[in-house]
Every structure is written in C-alpha cells, then in structure tokens.
NUVO-287136 format. One record per atom (N, C-alpha, C): residue in three letters; y negated, x, z negated. Coordinates in steps of 0.02 Angstrom, whole numbers, plus 50000, padded with zeros to 5 digits. Atoms other than C-alpha are relative to their C-alpha. Example, Ala and Ser with C-alpha at 12.3 -4.5 7.8 and 13.67 -1.06 7.14 Angstrom:
// residues 2
ALA500595004550000ALA502255061549610ALA499405004550000SER500594995850003SER500535068449643SER499454996149963
This chain:
// residues 506
MET500365003750052MET450975567444357MET500484995549963ASP499495003550039ASP452095561044218ASP499854992649993PHE500155007150012PHE451145544644196PHE500214995650059LEU499775004049944LEU451625539144372LEU500744998149993SER499295001550010SER453485540544338SER500104995549940GLU499945004450059GLU453225532444168GLU499864992850018LEU500165006849978LEU452505517244259LEU500444997750057GLY499525002149949GLY453945516744382GLY499755000850071ILE500284998949933ILE452945523244531ILE500305006350029GLY499724994249966GLY453835534644653GLY499595001750062LYS500344998149937LYS453355542544818LYS500004994350049GLU499955005949957GLU453935526944909GLU500144993949955ASN499975005850045ASN453745509544832ASN500044993550040SER499975006749971SER454135491444870SER499344996349987GLY500625003750007GLY452665479844898GLY500104992749980ALA499895007050020ALA453455463744833ALA500474999649941TYR499595001250060TYR454135458244664TYR499994992549986ASN499965007150017ASN454745440644623ASN500544998749948GLY499465000050049GLY455865443844475GLY500455005950012GLU499674993749981GLU456595458844565GLU499595003150056TRP500354996649946TRP455875471844682TRP500384998950065LEU499685001549937LEU456225466744861LEU499985006150046LYS500024994949948LYS456635478045006LYS499564997250057CYS500485002649952CYS455105474945113CYS500085003250068SER499934997549932SER455005477245301SER499345000250038GLY500664999749968GLY453125477145335GLY499775007250011PRO500274993349987PRO452005491745383PRO499945004249936LEU500074995350055LEU451895507145272LEU499255000849983LEU500694999250024LEU450285508545168LEU499965006249957GLU500114994150039GLU449645524945100GLU499464998749948SER500505000250053SER448745525344932SER499695006949994THR500364993749998THR447405538744933THR499585001049938ASN500434998150056ASN446555547644789ASN499285000950025PRO500694999549974PRO444675544844818PRO499645006449979ALA500324993850022ALA444255560944725ALA500215006050041THR499754994249962THR445275572144841THR500164998350073GLY499795002049933GLY445735562144995GLY500745000850011GLU499284998949993GLU447565566044963GLU500394993649989VAL499565005850008VAL448965553244977VAL500385000749934ILE499645000050064ILE449675548744806ILE500724997750011ALA499345002849988ALA451135537944864ALA499944994950056THR500005005149948THR451635525244995THR500314993549974VAL499735006650018VAL452035506644984VAL500204996550065ARG499775004049943ARG453075496545106ARG499764992849989GLN500315006550010GLN452095480345129GLN500474994350017ALA499605006049988ALA452795462745132ALA499804996750066THR500135004049941THR452945452145288THR499874992849979ALA500125007150015ALA452515433645301ALA500644996749973GLU499375002950024GLU454365429345278GLU500135002149928GLU499884997650069GLU454495440045121GLU499494996849952TYR500495003850040TYR452895431845057TYR500284993249981GLY499725006750013GLY453745414945074GLY500545000149947VAL499464999350050VAL455255420744974VAL499705001049930CYS500324998850065CYS454095426844836CYS499694993749971VAL500325006150025VAL453125410644824VAL500524994949979ASP499465004450021ASP454735400744817ASP500235001749929ALA499784997950066ALA455265410944666ALA499474998449947ALA500545001550047ALA453565408944582ALA499974992649985GLN500015007250011GLN453625390244607GLN500594997749957ALA499425001750041ALA455375389144534ALA499895002149927ALA500154997850068ALA454795399244384ALA499514995349966PHE500485004750028PHE453325387544359PHE500344993749976LEU499675006250019LEU454455372244354LEU500385000649934ARG499674998850064ARG455415379944209ARG499505001649945TRP500494997650049TRP453935388144121TRP499584994349971ARG500445005550023ARG452895372044110ARG500324995849946GLU499665004050051GLU454225364144000GLU500005003449931MET500034996450063MET454035377543866MET499374998049962PRO500605001750037PRO452835372343726PRO499475005550004ALA500544995149991ALA451145380843743ALA500005005549947PRO499994994550049PRO451255390343576PRO500565004950013HIS499454995449982HIS452925397543634HIS499805004350060ARG500264996049944ARG452105402743797ARG499525005349973GLY500464995250030GLY450775411043690GLY500365005849968GLU499614994650030GLU452115421043600GLU500235005050054VAL499814995649945VAL452705427943768VAL499395004150022VAL500614996449981VAL450905432443812VAL499835005449948ARG500124994950052ARG450755441443645ARG500425006250015LYS499574994349982LYS452225452343699LYS499735003750061LEU500304996849942LEU451375455543866LEU499425004549980GLY500564996050025GLY449815461543775GLY500245006349965ASN499724994150035ASN450865473143667ASN500305005050050ALA499724995549949ALA451745480143821ALA499445003950033MET500574996549971MET450055484343898MET499705004949949ARG500274995750052ARG449475491643732ARG500425006449994ASP499564994250004ASP450995503243728ASP499895004950058LYS500084995849941LYS450595509843902LYS499265000950019LYS500724999849984LYS448695509743889LYS499795006750030ASP500224993449976ASP448485528443914ASP500225001250072SER499754998949932SER449575529244069SER499664995450050LEU500335004849956LEU448805513544144LEU499285002150014GLY500694997849991GLY447055520244115GLY499955006050046LYS499994994149955LYS447485536744200LYS500144997950072LEU499845002449932LEU448215527344348LEU499384996950033ILE500625002849973ILE446585517644370ILE499545005550023SER500444994449982SER445595533844369SER500255003750061LEU499714996349944LEU446785542144491LEU499914996250066GLU499985003649937GLU446865528244620GLU499344996650017MET500635003449988MET445205519144599MET499405004649996GLY500534995150005GLY444095533544544GLY499524999249943LYS500465000550057LYS443215526844390LYS500215005049946ILE499854994950049ILE443095539144247ILE500504997549949LEU499455001950044LEU444485539344118LEU499794995349945GLN500235004550052GLN443445531243982GLN499954992850025GLU500045006849971GLU443125516544097GLU500694997450019GLY499325002249986GLY444935516144152GLY500364997549938LEU499705002250064LEU445515515043972LEU499674993649977GLY500365006050018GLY444165502043941GLY500244993950039GLU499755005649960GLU444825491444083GLU500684997649973VAL499355001950028VAL446585491744011VAL499904996349934GLN500145003450063GLN445875487043842GLN499764992850012GLU500235006749982GLU445025472243926GLU500604995450015ALA499405003949986ALA446725466443990ALA500374998349935ILE499685001250065ILE447435468343814ILE499624994749962ASP500415004750037ASP445975458843740ASP500084992850025ILE499935006849974ILE446165443943856ILE500694997249983ALA499345002350022ALA448015443243811ALA499954997549928ASP500105002250070ASP447525442343627ASP499624993449996PHE500395006249998PHE446235429043667PHE500454994150021ALA499585005349974ALA447515418943765ALA500524997749948VAL499515001950052VAL448775419343620VAL499694994849954GLY500335005050042GLY447525410343510GLY499874993550037GLN500165006049961GLN447025398543650GLN500614995750012SER499395003849987SER448845393343672SER500104994449948ARG499975005350050ARG448665383043513ARG499374995749999MET500645003749998MET446965376043564MET499864997250069LEU500105003349935LEU447245367443731LEU499834992749986TYR500175006450029TYR446325352743659TYR499824994850053GLY500235005849963GLY446135335643736GLY499524996049957LEU500475004350037LEU445125320843671LEU500354993549981SER499815006850017SER445425304543581SER499384995750007MET500585004249985MET444275290543640MET500134992849979HIS499945007050020HIS443925272743585HIS500004995650063SER499965004849945SER444465259243707SER499574994049986GLU500385006250007GLU443385244043739GLU500464993949993ARG499525005550003ARG444975233543742ARG500385000249933PRO499645000150064PRO445755227943577PRO500735001650009GLY499294998349997GLY447465234843540GLY500175005350051HIS499884994749951HIS447255249443660HIS499775006749971ALA500204993250019ALA447175268243631ALA499895004150063MET500154995749943MET446395280843750MET500005007349978ARG500044992850013ARG446605299543758ARG499995003850066GLU500024995549943GLU446375314143875GLU500425006149982GLN499604994150013GLN447625328243891GLN500025004450062TRP500004994949947TRP447875343943995TRP500725002350013HIS499334998249979HIS449445348444093HIS499995006350043PRO499974994349955PRO450025364144184PRO499844998050072LEU500245001549933LEU449315365244360LEU500505001850054GLY499534997949948GLY450575375244463GLY500005007550009THR500014992849984THR450685392144548THR499295002050020VAL500694997849989VAL449025401444545VAL500015006350043GLY500084994149959GLY448575413644683GLY499425004249976VAL500514995550027VAL447605428744619VAL499895005750050ILE500184994849951ILE446725439744748ILE499465004349969THR500454995750038THR445885454644666THR499705005550044ALA500364994749965ALA444655468144721ALA500205006849970PHE499804993350020PHE444845486944705PHE499665002449936ASN500414996950052ASN443505489744573ASN500254998649929PHE499665001450063PHE444445481344429PHE500724998350016PRO499345001349973PRO446235483344487PRO500514997349951MET499545002850049MET447035477544325MET499694994349959ALA500305004850046ALA445805467844215ALA499944993150030VAL500125006749971VAL445425453844338VAL500664996250007TRP499355003450001TRP447275450144361TRP500154997449930ALA499855002150069ALA447435449244172ALA499554994149980TRP500445005750015TRP445905437844156TRP500324993550023ASN499715006049971ASN446795425544269ASN500704998649972SER499305001250015SER448625427944228SER500124998149927MET499875001550071MET448535427944037MET499824992749984LEU500195007050011LEU447605411244037LEU500474995450039ALA499545004149961ALA448695404344177ALA500674999249964TYR499355000350034TYR450255408744078TYR499994995349941ILE499995004550058ILE449755400043918ILE499884992850021CYS500095006749974CYS449245385044024CYS500634997250033GLY499375002249971GLY451015384344094GLY500085001450073ASP499994998549928ASP450685391444268ASP500375006650013SER499774993549976SER451485405444368SER499455003150042CYS500524996649961CYS450485418344467CYS500325003950058VAL499844995649943VAL450615426544638VAL499395004450011TRP500554995249998TRP449555442244645TRP499995003850065LYS500124995749942LYS448855449944803LYS499445004849981PRO500524995250018PRO447935465944753PRO499655002950060SER500354996449946SER446685475844855SER500475005450028SER499604994849968SER447505487544980SER499805007049978GLU500234993550024GLU446485501644902GLU500315001949933THR499754998650068THR447325500044731THR500684996849988VAL499345003250005VAL449115494744761VAL500435003149945LEU499594996850052LEU449865507444641LEU499824997349931CYS500205003150064CYS448855500044498CYS500374993449990ALA499655006450005ALA449635483244536ALA500755001049986ILE499294998750011ILE451385490444545ILE500125002649929GLY499934997350067GLY451155500344384GLY499944994749947LEU500095005250050LEU450495485444287LEU500574994950003THR499435004649995THR451865474144354THR500625002949966ASN499434996850033ASN453165486744296ASN499944999949924VAL500105000250073VAL452385486344122VAL500164993049972VAL499925006850028VAL452405467344101VAL500664996750018ARG499425003849977ARG453955462344197ARG500605000149952PRO499435000450046PRO455255467444065PRO499934994349949VAL500105005550048VAL454475454743945VAL500194993450032LEU499865006449966LEU454595440744073LEU500724999750023GLU499305000049979GLU456295446044138GLU500474998349942ALA499605001750059ALA456965444643960ALA500034992449989GLU500005007350004GLU456495426143970GLU500324996850062GLY499735002649937GLY457315424644142GLY499464997450046LEU500575002749963LEU455585421744215LEU499565005650028GLY500384994549972GLY455085437944300GLY499524997850055ALA500425002249944ALA454365428244448ALA499344997049978LEU500665002150023LEU452945422144338LEU499475005150020ALA500464994649982ALA452165439044382ALA500155002550071THR499844998249931THR452535438644568THR499435004250030LEU500484995449967LEU451685452644666LEU500175000450074VAL499904999349928VAL451455452844855VAL499455004350029ILE500474995449969ILE450615467544940ILE500084999450076GLY499975000949928GLY450175464345121GLY499314999150029SER500645000649965SER448805462345249SER499704993149989GLY500325006450005GLY447545448445250GLY500324994950046ARG499695004649953ARG448395440945402ARG500704997949976GLU499315001550018GLU450185442145337GLU500064996549932VAL499945002650068VAL449855437645155VAL499384996049980GLY500605003250025GLY448045433545116GLY499864993250029GLN500145006449968GLN447775419745243GLN500534994849983LYS499475004750018LYS449455411845202LYS499904997449929MET500155002450068MET448965411045018MET499464994650002LEU500555004949997LEU447365401945063LEU500234993350027GLU499775006149967GLU448305389345169GLU500604996849965ASP499375002050030ASP449815387345053ASP499914994049953PRO500085005850044PRO449925369744978PRO500375000649933ARG499654998950064ARG451075376544842ARG499555003349949MET500474996850046MET449555385144766MET499384995649991PRO500575004450011PRO448355372244694PRO499355003649981LEU500594996250020LEU447175386044635LEU500055007150029ILE500064993249976ILE446605402144718ILE499415003249963SER500534996150031SER445605414744615SER499875006050044PHE500184994749954PHE444685426544731PHE499425004149974THR500534995350017THR443655441844687THR499885004450060GLY500164996049941GLY442755450344831GLY499314998550026SER500675000749970SER441295449244950SER499824992850011THR500245006749987THR440225434044979THR500234997650068ASN499805002149933ASN440645433845164ASN500724997650002VAL499305002250002VAL442515433045133VAL500084993949955GLY499975005750045GLY442225420944989GLY499844993450034ARG500155006149962ARG441465408445110ARG500624997450036ARG499395002049964ARG443065408445212ARG500544997549951VAL499535002250051VAL444125407045055VAL499844992949978ALA500205006650024ALA443125392044995ALA500144994550051SER499915005249949SER443175382745159SER500734998750014THR499285000949985THR445025385845189THR500354996249945VAL499645003150056VAL445625381045015VAL499754992949988SER500255006850010SER444475365944998SER500234995450056GLY499755004049945GLY445085360245169GLY500674996849986ARG499375003050021ARG446775356945089ARG499954997049930PHE500155002950065PHE445955350144930PHE500265004249942GLY499844995550054GLY446405365444829GLY499385002149962ARG500554997650042ARG445335373244693ARG499905007550012THR500134992849997THR444505390244695THR499615002249938ILE500434996350046ILE443805402344568ILE499725005750042LEU500304994949957LEU442575413144665LEU499565004649958GLU500404994850033GLU441905429444592GLU499775004750055LEU500244996649940LEU440815436344731LEU499455005049983GLY500494994750007GLY439295447544751GLY499514999149943GLY500535000050050GLY437985452244623GLY499425004450024ASN500594996049985ASN436215459044639ASN499605000349936ASN500205000850070ASN435905461744455ASN499385004149983ALA500644996850018ALA434205465944383ALA499925000749925VAL500244999150068VAL433555472944221VAL499234999450002VAL500735000950006VAL431795467044176VAL499765004249941LEU500304996050054LEU430785479644075LEU499294997649990MET500685002150017MET429285471443993MET499625005949969GLU500414994550023GLU427845482043931GLU500185002349929ASP499814998250068ASP428545481743753ASP500745001749994ALA499284998450002ALA430335486543801ALA500135006249959ASP499784994150037ASP431235498543685ASP500385004550049LEU499714995849947LEU431555512243813LEU500565004549974GLU499474995950029GLU432675521843692GLU500694996850011ILE499365003349985ILE434025508643721ILE500024997550072ALA500015002649932ALA433455502243890ALA500245005150051ILE499834994949950ILE433625518643985ILE500765001350001PRO499274999149997PRO435445522043932PRO500374994050028SER499695006049974SER435875503943972SER499954999750076ILE500104999949927ILE435145505544146ILE500455005250033VAL499594994649970VAL436025522044180VAL500734998150001PHE499305002150000PHE437705515244126PHE500114994550051GLY499925005549954GLY437435499444227GLY499975002150073ALA500104997849931ALA436895508744384ALA500505005350022VAL499584994349983VAL437995524244377VAL500734998849982GLY499315001450019GLY439555517644288GLY500404997250057THR499565001849945THR441025515344406THR499685001750067ALA500364997849940ALA439895524144533ALA499674994150035GLY500365005749972GLY438935507944556GLY500454995050035GLN499525004349965GLN440505498544610GLN500254994249956ARG499855006050038ARG440495484644481ARG499614994150030CYS500395005849978CYS439985467044528CYS499414998849953THR500555000550048THR438885468044372THR499565006249998SER500414993950000SER438135485044416SER499264998350005THR500725001049996THR436265486344391THR499755002650067ARG500264998449933ARG435475486144565ARG499245000750000ARG500745000249999ARG433645482544524ARG499745000849929VAL500374999850063VAL432455487244384VAL499304997350014LEU500665003149993LEU430945475744376LEU499585002449941VAL500344996450055VAL429765486644275VAL499264998349999HIS500725001550008HIS428065481944206HIS499595005950023GLU500394994749968GLU426745491744300GLU499695004849949SER500314995750050SER426015498544137SER500465005649975ILE499524994950024ILE427625508344098ILE500405002950058ALA499594998049943ALA428265511544275ALA500085007550007LYS499964992749993LYS427835530144281LYS500445003149946ASP499594997550055ASP428615533244111ASP500744998650013VAL499315001949986VAL430195523944161VAL500295004350056GLU499774995749946GLU430335533644323GLU500195006949975ALA499884993350026ALA430205550244232ALA500625000249955ARG499435000350046ARG431475545144100ARG500664999250039LEU499395001149960LEU432725538944229LEU500205006350038ILE499854993849964ILE432595554744334ILE500295005249953LYS499744995150048LYS432855565444180LYS500724998249980ALA499325002150018ALA434395555044133ALA500485001350057TYR499564999149942TYR435105555744309TYR500175007450011GLU499884992949993GLU434935574644310GLU500565002549954GLN499474998150047GLN436185575044166GLN500674996950016VAL499375003349982VAL437515564744255VAL500465004950035ASN499494995649970ASN439065575244290ASN500414996150050ILE499635003249946ILE439885570844455ILE500635004150013GLY499404996249986GLY441695575344487GLY500644996349985ASN499335002750013ASN443525572644445ASN499964994749945PRO500065005350050PRO443615555744355PRO500465000949940LEU499544998850057LEU445035562044245LEU499755005649954ALA500284994650042ALA443965576444177ALA499564996949945ASP500335002850059ASP443195573644005ASP499254999050008LYS500735000349998LYS441375577044047LYS499724996350061THR500245003549940THR441285567344210THR499724993149981LEU500305006550010LEU440125552244209LEU499984995850064CYS500015003649936CYS440165547844394CYS500555002750045GLY499474998049955GLY441735548344498GLY499834998450072PRO500125001149929PRO441945545444685PRO499924992750018LEU499965006649970LEU441635530244791LEU500724999150027ILE499305001549987ILE443225521544845ILE500245002850067THR499794997749934THR443245526745030THR499425003850034PRO500544997049961PRO442275537445154PRO499544994850031GLY500425005449973GLY441665521045229GLY499484997649950ALA500485002050052ALA440855516645062ALA499435005049995VAL500534994849999VAL439915533245068VAL499524998750058ASP500425001449941ASP439295529145243ASP499554994049989GLU500405006050013GLU438715511945187GLU499425001549952MET500544998050044MET437705519845047MET499455003650039MET500494996349961MET436865531845167MET499604995450047GLU500345004849957GLU436465517645287GLU499514995749961ALA500455004150042ALA435705507345145ALA499385003949982LEU500584995950016LEU434585521745095LEU499555001050060ASP500404999549939ASP434025523945275ASP499604993750011LYS500355006349992LYS433575505545283LYS499434999349949ALA500525000450052ALA432615506645118ALA499405004450019LYS500544995649980LYS431615521445182LYS499624997350061ALA500325002849941ALA431285513045349ALA499544994149982ALA500415005750021ALA430585497945256ALA499405002149959GLY500564997550039GLY429385509045159GLY500185002349930GLY499794997750065GLY430415513645008GLY499985007649994GLU500034992850013GLU430355530844927GLU500575002049954VAL499454997550041VAL431895539944864VAL499725005049951LEU500264995650052LEU431405547744698LEU500515005049977TYR499474995550024TYR433085555544658TYR500654998350036GLY499325000849976GLY434805558244733GLY500054997150070GLY499885003249936GLY435555549044879GLY500365004450051GLU499664995549953GLU436505563744956GLU500764999749990LYS499294998850008LYS438335566344991LYS500095006449960VAL499884994350043VAL439075578744869VAL500675003150018THR499394996349988THR440355592044912THR500135004449939LEU499844996350061LEU441205599144758LEU500505005550015ASP499514994649995ASP442185615044737ASP500654998049966GLY499365001150035GLY443995615444683GLY500384994150029ASP499535005249979ASP445225601044690ASP499644993850028GLU500345006149980GLU443885587744721GLU499605000950064LYS500444998649943LYS443125595544877LYS500074995050057GLY499915004949947GLY443835581944990GLY499824993049980GLY500115006750027GLY443235567344886GLY499384996550027ASN500545004349976ASN442015553144918ASN499425000049949PHE500504999450052PHE440655559544802PHE499294999450028VAL500715000749982VAL438805555144808VAL499585001349937LYS500464999450056LYS437295558644700LYS499654993349991PRO500335006450010PRO436675542244623PRO499255000350016ALA500675000149974ALA435005537044696ALA499544995449961ILE500545004150028ILE433375530444623ILE499494999150056VAL500445001449943VAL432245521944750VAL499434995549977ARG500575004350010ARG430485515144731ARG499974995050058ALA499925005049947ALA430535498644828ALA499614993649983LYS500275006650010LYS429925480844847LYS500574994950002ASN499465004850007ASN430945465644804ASN500184996550066ASP499885003749939ASP430765457844976ASP500285004350057PHE499664996049949PHE431515472545071PHE500684996650015GLU499375003149982GLU433005465745167GLU500595003449967ILE499454996450030ILE434135479445099ILE500034998849925VAL500015001550072VAL433585475644920VAL500304993149987GLN499715006750006GLN434115457544948GLN500765000150009THR499294999449984THR435855463944994THR500355004249947GLU499604996050047GLU437215470244877GLU500315005950038THR499674994049974THR437685488144919THR500445002749943PHE499524998050052PHE439255493344824PHE499995007649992ALA500094992850008ALA438615510644778ALA499445001049948PRO500504998850054PRO437485519044646PRO499295000950027ILE500705000149979ILE435775514344717ILE499624995649952LEU500405003750048LEU434465508844592LEU499294999250028TYR500675001449973TYR432875500444657TYR499514998649943LEU500535001150050LEU431305501544549LEU499454995850032ILE500455005049971ILE430155486644579ILE499474998149947PRO500515001550050PRO428475483844491PRO499914992549989ILE500195006950018ILE428025467644400ILE499365000249960SER500645000350036SER426385461944323SER500044996249934ASP499935004050061ASP426925449144192ASP500674996450001VAL499345003250006VAL428375438144137VAL500124995150057ASP499915004749944ASP428055425144273ASP500195003750063ASP499844995949942ASP428075438544407ASP500715002849995ALA499334997250011ALA429645446044330ALA500544994950016ILE499485005149989ILE430635429744332ILE500014997950073ALA500015001949929ALA430045425144507ALA500365005150043LYS499664994849961LYS430605441844578LYS500735000549982HIS499304999650022HIS432175442044474HIS500434994950037ASN499605005449971ASN432765425344545ASN499964999850076ASP500105000249928ASP432185428844723ASP500485004550037VAL499464996849962VAL433855435644785VAL500554994850008PRO499485005249988PRO435365426044854PRO500534999749946GLN499454999650048GLN436545431544714GLN499764998049930GLY500195002250068GLY436595425744533GLY500535001549948LEU499464998450047LEU437855435144427LEU499745001949931SER500184997550067SER437155445744284SER499265002150000SER500714998550007SER435395448844218SER499855002349929ALA500194997650066ALA434495457044073ALA499255000949996MET500704998650014MET432775458243995MET499965004149936PHE500154996150059PHE432175471543874PHE499294998449978THR500655001950027THR430765465243765THR500074999149925MET500015001550072MET430265463743582MET499614993549987ASN500395006250004ASN429285447743619ASN500474994150003MET499535005650004MET430255432343564MET499864994950055ARG500165005049950ARG429305421143684ARG500265002150069ASN499744997549936ASN429745432143834ASN500764999450002ALA499275000250002ALA431565433243779ALA500264992950008GLU499765006949995GLU431785414643755GLU499834997050067ARG500185002449934ARG430875411143917ARG500515002450051PHE499514997249954PHE432105422444008PHE500664996349996LEU499365003350011LEU433585413043933LEU499954992450011ALA500105007249993ALA432845395743963ALA500184997750071ALA499845002849935ALA433185384044109ALA499535002450054THR500494997649952THR431605390644192THR500005007650006GLY499974992749999GLY432125408844167GLY500515002550050SER499494997249956SER433585418744238SER500454994650029ASP499555004949968ASP434625408944364ASP500715002650006CYS499344996949997CYS436165419744334CYS500494996749952GLY499485002450045GLY437815415244254GLY500025003949935ILE500044995850060ILE437535429444129ILE499285002249991ALA500694997850014ALA435845432744048ALA499995003149930ASN500004996150062ASN435605445943913ASN499305002049980VAL500634997350025VAL434185451943804VAL500165006349960ASN499944993450033ASN434085470243751ASN500715003050004ILE499414996449978ILE435765474743826ILE500024999550076GLY500024999649927GLY436155478944007GLY500394994650035THR499665005049959THR436945469244149THR500755000950001SER499304998449991SER438645477644142SER500355000549932GLY499624999450061GLY440015476744012GLY500094993549962ALA499915006550032ALA440395458343977ALA500615000049955GLU499435000950045GLU441535453743832GLU500424994250024ILE499545005149975ILE443065443043863ILE499904993249965GLY500085006350036GLY442525429643737GLY499584994950036GLY500435004649963GLY441225422243854GLY500274998950071ALA499805001349931ALA441525414144023ALA499625004950046PHE500294995149955PHE441215426744162PHE499934997050070GLY500105002449932GLY440455422044329GLY499264998650013GLY500705000849982GLY438855417844421GLY499884994350048GLU500225005649959GLU437875405644528GLU499815002450069LYS500234998849932LYS437215404544706LYS500555003550040GLU499504996749958GLU438105416844822GLU500515003949960THR499484997050041THR439085423644675THR500604995349996GLY499425004349990GLY440185408344698GLY500104994449950GLY499935005450048GLY440075397944539GLY500635000149958GLY499384999950038GLY441775402944470GLY499915002649929ARG500014997650068ARG442135406244287ARG500705002149980GLU499354997350022GLU443525417044215GLU499925002349927SER499984996850065SER444015424544048SER499914994949943GLY500045003650063GLY443345416443889GLY499704993050004SER500275006750008SER442525400543827SER500534994850021ASP499515005149979ASP443355385343909ASP500245001150071ALA499774998649932ALA443815394144071ALA500744998150010TRP499305001949995TRP445625389644031TRP500104993250035LYS499925006749971LYS445305371844092LYS500105000250075THR499924999449928THR445235377944272THR500735000750020TYR499304998749985TYR447075382444262TYR500454994249981MET499625005850020MET447605365044207MET499744993850036ARG500225006349972ARG447515347244270ARG499864995049943ARG500215004850052ARG446635333744169ARG500324993250013GLN499705006649994GLN447475317144134GLN499724995549945THR500245005150047THR446735301644053THR500554994949989ASN499475004750018ASN447975290443961ASN499734994049963THR500155006150039THR447805272543902THR500664996749982VAL499395003150025VAL449145264443794VAL499824993249970ASN500095006850027ASN449205245743761ASN500554998849948TRP499505001350052TRP450045242843594TRP499954992949972SER500085007050021SER449535224543580SER500494995650038THR499585004949964THR450415208743641THR499624996550054ASP500425003149949ASP448985204043757ASP499875005050056LEU500174995849945LEU448355210743922LEU499264999150019PRO500715000549982PRO446445211343913PRO499825005150053LEU500214995549948LEU445615219144065LEU499345003449982ALA500634996550013ALA444205231844063ALA499424996250030GLN500625003249979GLN442405226044087GLN500014992449990GLY499985007150015GLY442915208844021GLY500214995650058ILE499795003949941ILE443665203544188ILE500554995249982THR499485005150007THR444685187544188THR500324998950067PHE499655000649937PHE446015186544321PHE500634996049989GLY499405004150007GLY447315172744342GLY499844992749986
C-alpha cells in the first residue's frame, strides 16, 4: 500500500518521537486491520524511562515556544494545516485501514483536523483578555492569558487523528507543547500523522512540540496522569477510566478535559419531517459502525408515528452495504476488535432478556473474499424501553433502541433519564417544541440540535457534554481558554497607595 510508505510507516516502527524518532525498548505491539484480522505493521513501544526523555524534550520545547508571539505561532499552525491538507488522501486511507471507518468518514476526519488548524490560525490573533475599571484612583486593571505548559493528550481509537488536532492546534497557538498517547488500536494513525506535521515543527527547531509516546497504560498512561510537568490532561475514552483520570489529575491540582461516554437520543415528534429524520438517524446509528461518542443510540418516537418509523428504518437498514471500508459503496465497516463484536452480542442478549424485541439485524457477518476474517456485524434495530439497564448503558456498536413517547414532556423526561449527556436532537416543525428542547428545562446535553442528527459536530462550536460525559469542552468557541492560565493585573500609576475596599492601614 503506497500510502503507508508515503506516511513514513514501515513494517517495524518506533513508538516514541520527541523531535526525533527514538529507538524504543518496550514490548512489540501489532497493529491489526479490523476488516481482515491481518497484521498491518508492528510498533516497538516506549518504556517508562523513554517516556521521561520524551516529556523532558516537550517541556524544553514549551519554554522556547511560549516566547514566540501568538500570531507567529499561528503562522506555524497554518503550515501544519497545509501539511495535513497535502496528505489528506493518504491519511484518510490510513484511518480506514487501521480503524475501519469507511473512506468518506476517514477523509472527513482528516478534513476536521485541517479545519481546526484553520480555526486556530484565526484564534491566534484573538486570545483576548479584558480591561476593567479599578475602584482605586490612578490604577488600571486588566486580565490576560498566558501559555499553560505541556499538555497531555490521550485519545481513543474511534477518532485517531481529529481529537489530537482539536487539542494540539489550540494548544500550539496558546503557546503549549503536547505529548500524545494514542489508543493502542490505532498507533499507525498516530505515527503517520506525526510524520506529516513534524517537518514543519522541525524546521523551527521545535519538533518536540508534537511529542508522541506509544505505550501501555501502566508504562505511559498512568505516568502522564501523575506527571506534575503536565498541568492539563485531555482524555477521550470510557466513563469508568475517566473517573480514574479525574481523581488522579485533580489529586495533584492539575486540570482535565474529559470527553467520555454518550447515550445520544433523537426525539421524533408527531410532526417530524421523516424525509430528513430517517437519513439522519441512519447516519448517526450506522456511521463509524456505531463507534462514535455522538452515535445515535436511542430514538424516542411519538407513538402516533412509531410503526411508520420502524418500517422506514428497516427499509433503510436493508440498503446498508457492509464490507471493506476502503470500497466505494460500503456504508458500514467493521467493529474495532473481536471483543467489540462480543460486547454487541451480549448487549442484544440483555435487551432481549429485559423484554426488548430485535426488529432487524444484530448478527455477526461473515463476508467472502479479503474481508472474511473481519469484525463485521449487521446493525441492529431494537424495540425497547428507556429504563432497561442495557439501554442506560453505552454500547460502542450499531444498536439502535426505539422507545415510544406520548408528548413533549414525556420525550424530555425520557431523553434526560440516562447517566450520560453528550449529544441530542429533536425533529419537529413546532417552534414551541423546538425551543422547549433547547431551553434550560429541555435537553441536558452539551449539544442539542433541532432537525439535524446527533452526529457530525462542526469545529466552530465547543464540543463536549455533561453528567457522566465529563464536562470537558474542546474545539471551537472559547475552548482555547482551557489551554492557558488566566492572570489579573493591577498597575498603580499614581503617587499614592490607596487600598481596595477603602481600607485605611497605618
């Protein structure tokens, strides 16, 4: 595959970069194609000692980088975006090969990384502080933002490039360096992307800004959480692991950005435009084989249209092509591992045991040809109740639960009655229902949409959710502030020394 060599990926690869590729001495890790079960390449992982060397380099790079004016940092980020743009096709194919999402989605993920670079370039000239009026005569007050330090970025397999870019592009324009620990399932994506951006940073003598450390949770992950040199840890993953991340990092008074589980619902009111609702649901539930944190898990459908919606969804699912994610007509690729397939089957068993009814799909799929060893499943549609224990749980697979509702109050109550709070959507032509859904008494999620689905957020808005989703925010809006430290300044330009609150002392 020519795109692998173009991205600097060989049969054997180093698992650590800190301005140069290190000769690592940790265990060998095999990267497997989820569509075939075949080994793509191997990576020699980093040890705890090699991790330390990498963080030292990243910290040294930060101390130099923070002195560069922010607009100049933005110019470097512009070059990073262009480097990704030049290799978009190869990077997209690599995502499809190693992670398993279809090529259109792989290319879309790379475009997301490019888009956040473009966003960050503009933001580099808008790291605004405030000017405030002092109560003391002859005094000036202001608030400004300074670089924070070295940012630890721990990413999940499902977005093996975009989430690093969400964090790193903003961290860079804020004056920070990054240490990236990718998922062990998508290490080649991390190596390939690092090879694309590193020449830009190496030309500045600052390759360690994009430090990469591939290693186990014990050798690398836990040390990142405990490392006082990292004032901020951005973690994307499960809620259970997120709890440990939060407690460990806060124990040393560090900051976290937590992007954890989702249990996202689409509400279909009786007046929903099903011509746009059904495609939105199918993309949300089947896209990335249901392995997005924003994947549609539940459809809360008004009882008056429930039968029609079921029939439409089944018809749409029957047209979903399952197979090689690099093939043009494929809409659903494989799950990431055989274990993920087993978890889907177990979830369906629990749904049926609770009284649910599988209306479509839910079987393992064996394909002919090159994909016969892959982790393929047929996306499932299940008639269920919101209070089923398995419905309250995020299953990272294409299972869609159909749940009846009677009115808007019932819809919002059921919608919010899950532990997670990431993304949500309502389809309605009723302005009152729409505004109610977006109000403080409506959706309790970090993302709430009307007449579009739960999946496919744009980089211009802050991304993240509430409750067990973790409360973190990345990407657009003012998410950049998380990567900086706030400082309040007061300057006395008078010849007197008045005290605040009118205090007289002396």
